[in-house]
Each structure stands twice: as structure tokens, then as C-alpha cells.
N, C-alpha and C positions, 0 to 999 in steps of 0.2 A: 419473480419478485425481485425488484431492485432494492438493494440495501442503501441506506444513507451513510455516506462516508463523513465522519466527523474528523476534521483535521486539527491536530493539536497546534498550539503556537510554535512549538519546536519544529514540527514537520513543515509548517509554512515558511519558517525562517530558513531551515535547511534546504528546502526546495528552491527558494528564491536564490540562495547562494550557489546551489548546484547549477541552476539554469544560467547564472552569470558566467560560469566557467565552461559550461557545455550547453549552449543554447540549442544545438541540433538535437538534443535528447528530449525536448519538450513534447514532441508528437508521441514518442514511445512511452513517456511517462503518462501522458493523458490517456492513451489507449489502454495501458495497464490498469489505471485507476477506473476507467470505464468498465473494463472486463471484471475487475474486482467487485465493482458495484453490482454487476449483472450476475456473475457466477464465480464466486471466490474459489471454487474447486476446479476450475477449468484447467486441463492439463498444461496449457501453454504458460500458466502462471507458476507452475511447480510449487504450489502452496504446501507448506509443511509446518508442523508444530515445532516450537523452539524448546530447548532444555536449558538447564543451568540457571543463571541469573535472570534470564528472560522466559522462564517457564510460565506457561499461561498465555503467552503471546504466539502469534503466527507470523510467518514471513512469506513473501512471494517475490518472484524474480521479475525485474524489468529488463535486465540484460545481464551480460556476464559479470559486470562489476557493480551492479546497482540492485539493491533489495529494498522492499518496503516491509517494515515491521508493523503489525497491527494486532488489535484485539477484537473479538466478537463481543458485543454487549447487547443487552436487551433494551429496547427503547421503551420508556414509560409512556403509557397511554393515559391521558387525563380524561 
């Protein structure tokens, strides 16, 4: 089951700025987002719960210096 990734305006803005400074990271970012949509617990993502101010959120790894912070939410069915 593929999950729908809802991107916040802040994520879209930060991604755009990141890609301006590191355009070669685009493929790795897209591959990670695709994997996150398919299987959020895949070992390559190193998905883990966050604590402290970000408790309730999760993070996964794109590379050594780049992480994606996200939340699992239930989609309403009308």
C-alpha cells in the first residue's frame, strides 16, 4: 500500500532552497521520498521516532547530512 505524502509549504520551500545549493541531491531525495511512500520502515531509511520538542514526529535519512521529518496521519474518507 502506497502512502500519500502531503508536503507542507515549509517543506516545499526548504526543498527548493536545498536543491538550489545541492542540485545533485535531487535523485537521492526523490528516491527516498518514493521509498517512504512505499515502505516507511525500510531499513535503508533508518526511520525512527523523535523525542523532545518533536515528539510525535518521525524522521528518516536521505544521506549523512540530510533528514526528512514527518508525521503519520489518517486520511479522512468521505
